[in-house]
C-alpha positions in Angstrom: 70.4 -295.5 26.5 67.4 -293.3 27.1 67.2 -289.8 25.5 67.8 -288.3 29.0 70.9 -290.4 29.5 72.1 -289.5 26.0 71.7 -285.8 26.7 73.4 -286.0 30.1 76.2 -288.2 28.7 76.6 -286.0 25.7 76.7 -282.7 27.6 78.9 -284.2 30.3 77.1 -281.7 32.5 75.4 -283.5 35.4 73.6 -280.3 36.5 70.4 -280.6 38.5 68.8 -278.2 36.1 69.5 -280.0 32.9 68.7 -283.3 34.6 65.4 -282.0 35.8 64.4 -280.5 32.5 65.5 -283.3 30.1 62.5 -285.6 30.8 60.0 -282.8 30.4 61.5 -281.1 27.3 63.6 -283.5 25.3 60.6 -284.6 23.3 60.1 -281.0 22.1 63.7 -280.9 20.8 63.1 -283.8 18.4 62.6 -281.6 15.3 65.3 -279.1 16.2 69.0 -278.7 15.5 69.6 -279.1 19.2 68.2 -282.7 19.1 70.2 -283.5 15.9 73.4 -282.4 17.7 72.4 -284.2 20.9 71.9 -287.4 18.9 75.1 -286.9 17.0 77.3 -286.2 20.0 75.7 -289.0 22.1 77.3 -291.3 19.5 80.9 -292.0 18.6 81.6 -288.6 17.1 81.6 -287.0 20.5 84.8 -287.0 22.5 85.4 -285.6 25.9 88.0 -283.1 24.7 85.3 -281.5 22.5 83.3 -280.5 25.6 84.5 -277.0 26.1 83.6 -275.9 22.5 80.8 -278.3 21.7 79.3 -279.3 25.0 79.1 -275.7 26.3 77.3 -274.6 23.1 74.8 -277.5 23.6 74.1 -276.6 27.2 73.4 -273.0 26.0 71.1 -274.2 23.2 69.2 -276.5 25.5 68.9 -273.7 28.1 67.7 -271.3 25.3 65.0 -273.8 24.3 64.0 -274.1 28.0 63.9 -270.4 28.6 61.8 -269.9 25.4 59.0 -271.9 27.1 58.9 -269.4 30.0 59.0 -266.1 28.2 55.3 -265.8 27.8 55.3 -264.7 31.4 58.9 -264.0 32.3 61.0 -261.1 30.8 63.4 -262.5 28.2 65.9 -259.7 28.9 66.3 -260.8 32.5 67.6 -264.2 31.6 71.3 -264.9 31.5 73.4 -268.1 31.4 76.3 -269.3 33.4 77.9 -272.1 31.4 80.4 -273.6 33.7 80.6 -277.4 33.5 78.8 -279.2 36.3 77.7 -275.8 37.8 75.9 -274.5 34.7 72.8 -272.5 35.5 70.2 -270.2 34.1 70.2 -266.8 35.8 66.9 -264.9 36.0 66.9 -261.3 37.3 70.2 -262.0 39.1 69.0 -265.2 40.7 70.9 -268.5 39.9 68.4 -271.1 39.0 69.6 -274.6 39.5 66.4 -276.7 39.4 63.2 -276.8 37.5 61.3 -276.3 40.7 63.0 -273.0 41.2 62.2 -271.9 37.7 58.6 -273.0 38.0 58.2 -271.1 41.3 59.3 -267.9 39.7 57.1 -268.5 36.7 54.0 -269.3 38.8 54.7 -266.2 41.1 54.9 -264.0 38.0 51.9 -265.6 36.4 49.8 -265.0 39.6 51.0 -261.4 39.7 50.1 -260.9 36.0 46.6 -262.4 36.6 46.1 -260.1 39.6 47.2 -257.0 37.6 45.0 -257.9 34.7 41.8 -258.5 36.7 
């Protein structure tokens, strides 16, 4: 099973956002507690009935790691999380973000705006 499959199976959250982001970021999780938990729960110790407590927390941790990568340009205070099973999403400035492309578009728009202001 690939790392991506492990994460998705482990979280039991087939969200577009998590799915999009796993390939790009899971390597960066390798030294973190998040990865330790992902590896753990991808094994026998994870059971479906733990999802609400354990899976939800993991989704949040993964999202926090992801958000951390965008906060050099985006305002951290504008991020929120909607942890809701298959419909989990990151919310930025009131907008539900359900794909990496969406997050990148906002990031690039703000980056361009910042560059314009700074020049």
